[in-house]
N, C-alpha and C positions, 0 to 999 in steps of 0.2 A: 241508878244505874248510868255513869256515867256517859255524857254526850259523844257520842260515835264518829269517828274520821277515819275517813274510805281514802287507800292508795290505792292509787293503776303503776303496777311495776315492782318487782323487788331488785332492785338493782342497787348501785352503790347510793345513789341520791337519794332513793324508796324507803333503803333498809335504814339510810342516816335520819330522815325526817320519822320514820318509825319508832326508832328507838326512843329517840328526843319528844314525841309526844306521848309515849306509853309510861315513861319514867317521869310524865305530870299526875296520871293516875288517870286519864283518858282511855276512851276503849279504842282497838286500831284493828283495822282489815284490812291486810292487804291482796290484792289481784294481780295474780302473774299467769300470763299469758303462755308462758314455757311449762313444761313440763317438769322442772327441778329447776334448782338456784342456780345459776353458772353465767357468767357475763358472755353478751353475747359475742365478742371477741374469741371467746375460749379462752382455757386458762393461758396465763403469763404473769411477766415480771412487768409492773409499773413503777416509772421513776417519778416520783415528784421533784421537779425543779426548786431548786434553793436559790435561785439569787434575785431575791429582790430585800430592801432594807432588813426585814422583820422575818424570821429564822422561820421556814415552813412551817414544821413541827409547832412551832410556839403561834401561829396562826392558827392551825387547826382544832389547837386546846381551848382557843378562845372561841371556839364552834363548837364546844363538848366532842369534838372529834379524840380521843385520849389513844389511838391502837399505835402501839410504835413499830417501826419498820426494823426488818429482820436484818438487813447492813447500810450503810451510809457508802455511796461511791466519793472516794475521794480524789479520783483519778480517772478525768473524763479526755478520750480521746478523739478528736476531732480533725478527720480526713476530708480532702477533695482530691481529684484527679490527679494532682501535683504537689500538695501538702500536706502537711501533718503538724497541729498544737497539742498540746499536752495542759490541761487545765488542772490543777491541783488546789484541792482543798475541798469541802465537805457539799458538793455541786446539785446529787439528787442523794433523795431518800428513798429506797425501794422496798415495795408492797408484793404480794404476793394475792394476784386473783384468780381464783377457780374453785375446784373441789376441794383442792387438800382443807384439813380441819384449820392450820396455818392461817389460812388466804383470808383475807379482807372479809371477801363477802359470808365466809362459813363462822367466821368470829362473830359479826356483826348479826346474821339469823340467827345463831340460838342466843345473843345475847336478847333479841326481841323476843324469842319465844318466850323465855324467861320472864323477860314482862310481860309477860300473856297476849302479844301481839298473836292474832290469826292471821293464819295465810292460807288461800284458797290456790292451788297451782293449776296449771291448765285449763286456767280459766278469766276471761278479762270484764273490765266492766269498763260502760261510757264515758269517755273523759270528763259528759259533761255531768256525772251522777258523783266524779269523785271529788275530794277535797284538794287530794295533791296529785299532780299528773308526775309519774317518773318512768315512762315508759322507754327512754332510751332515743335513738338516733330514730328518723321515719324511716322505715324498709327501704323503700325508693326514694326517698329525698335525699339522702347524704352524700356529704359533699367532702368528705374524704374516706381513702380507703387505707386500709393499713393488710399487708398479705404476706405470709414467712410461716415459720416455724420454730418450736420450740424443740431443745436440743438436752441431751442427757448431762449434766454436770461431768458425771463418771465421762472419762479420756477426754476433757477438753482441757484446753489450757488458759481459758478465760478465768479471771481471778473476781472474788466476790467485791472489789474495792474498785473495780475498774469496768468502764462502759466506751463504749465505742458511737461513733456519729458519721457517717458516707456522706457526704454532699455531693451528690452525681446524678445530674437529668438522662442520665440512661439506664442508671436502674432505680431512681423515683424521681419521676419526673414532678418539679415544683416542691421536692420534700427532701428525702432523706431516709437512709436505711440505716435502723441502731442495731446494737447489740449491747442485752442487758442480762447481770447475772439473775439467777435464782438460788432455791435451794438444793431443791432434786434435779430442776431442769433450768436451762438457761434461756432466752429468747432473741429471735435475728429474723427482723419483718422490716419490710420498704413501708413506709409511709407516705402517700402522694395525694396529689390537690389535684392533678392533671388524669393520670390513668386509675379510672374507676371504675376498671373490669378486672374483677378479682385474679383469671386466671391470666392475663395480660402482666398484669402488675408480678404475681408471683412468679412466674418465669423472668421475669427483669429481676429480680432478687436471689433467683437461685443460679442469674448468669455471674452473678457478687462471688457466689462461692469459687469462682476460679481464681478470684484474687488469693495470691501467695498467702499474705497476713491475715485474709481469714478461713482458707484453709486450717494453717497452722492453728488459730483459735480453736475450729470445730475440732480439731485433733482426731480420734478415736472413738467421738461420741456416737450416739445413735439418735433418728430422729425421736421424736416421742407425739407431736401433736400440728395440725396447721394453724396458724393464729390466722383468722378472716375476720377484721373489723372496720366494722362504720362507724362515722363519727359524723357529727353535724355543729357546723356554726354558724348563727344568724350574725349578720351585722349589727342589728340593735335587739341582742334578746329580752332588755327591760323592758322595750315596749311594748313587746307582746307578753311578756311573763304571766297575766292573769287573763282569762280566756271565758266568758260566761260563769265566771267566781270560781272556776280551778284555776289554780296554782302551780306553773308547770315550772320543775325543776332540771338539773342536769340538761343531758340533751334531747328531752324530749322540748325543753325551752330555746333548746341553741344554745345552752350556756355549753361554751367549748374553747380551747385553745386554739386559738387561727392561726398561731406561727409554728406551734408546734405540732399542736393535736392530740394533745393529753386534755383527758377530761375530769379526772379523779380530784382534783384543789374545787373546780366547777361544781361537781357533784355532791360532795361535803357540805362547802359554804350555803350552795342553794338551798338542799335538804335542811340543813341547818335553819337558815333564817324563814324559809316556807312553815319550820316546826313553829317556831317562835308567833309566827302572824297568827296562825292558828290558834296557838295556846293565849297570845294575849290581845288578841282583837285588831294587829298593828297594821297598818299598810306593807304589803307584801313588795311593791315596786320601789318605795321608798325605803324600804330596809336595802334592797338592792344596791339603789343609789349611793348610798350612804357606803357603801363596802367596795365599789368596784367603777365610782365617780366614770368615769371616760375610758376608763381599760378598755373597753370593747370595740369602739372608736378607732382608737389607736393601733391597736391590734389587727383589726380590718384593712387599714391603711397601711399597715408594713404586709399584710399579706397579699394585698395588689403587687406591692415593688415585689417582694419574694415570687410571685408567682411569673415576672419574667426575667428572672434572675439566669445568666448562662452557666455553664460552669466553669468560664472564665470568669465571672464574675463570683463563685464559689471559691476558686484559686487565691484570688484576691482580700477574699474575706480572712480565711485559714490563713494564707501568709502575713496577714497584718497585725495577725494574734501573738506573730513569732512562734520559735520551735516551742515556748513554754511561758504559762502564765497563772498568776494566782485567783482567785476566787474574789477576792477584796476587788483588784485592778478590772479583772472582768465585769464585774457589777459595777465601779465606775463608768467603765465606758460604756454600758445598756443603758444609764439614765435619760440620755437623750430622747430614748427610744417613746419615751414615756409610759412603759409599763415591764 
């Protein structure tokens, strides 16, 4: 009988690791405290940033993640209280998270089941007994919050190749409001690093619905469900990635985008690296350092600056980009940030 690998958590990072370990012929058991498979934030669309020199999908394939996005955002509209910029080019790849059979979660889950992975829902496991911990952000230790809604594609004027971001501290303190297209439903929510009370942030998000251009996008659509996303980033997640012999992946280990608040990329990569470490007996932290180097330190430093940004700073940031910019030019401007 193949050696057993225990994974705590059936989120994106846990499912990625489970599939890769099971593909090698090892037995895998996944323990999930929730009663069913569903992202902790609820169904929503996630946009994968494609601002790096290496195309995001190529990077994913190098870590054995081969799912294709349902669409590509080629028109990203950034707004501040006084200015607007249009970024043209394949800046984001879109994936659906949720209950639908076409969602990333369900596809990876069914793949894992077909590969022989055993799942135990409504059942946790002590993290010290797990080989890989993928339990998501700590319930009370999160430091990023998302609050908003999904709304029907029917009745909305939002196009599938267009996404919006609004930088306004009155709506999303130290963060932004985003509107991302989906298949049957779209998403609108605020992400904040300062307002960590859900109802208070949701009220701010709802305040943005009074803006004429947002009212026009919502059109005659109707609300589907709430988005309540907690996220957690650590200044140095690599340093604490192994605890008592357990490998921590995704937001369980604080692997999160401190600048934009999206954990999809880090969940996939850390889940893949943890599987590689388990299968090949490699040092997990060394693998993480090879891939990320100083990325988390640079991101944390930039987040510290963003936490102090005013609406006047946001106006300058968007105004400096001009009315329109290509993805190539925008990528060149990002290089000095170091990530």
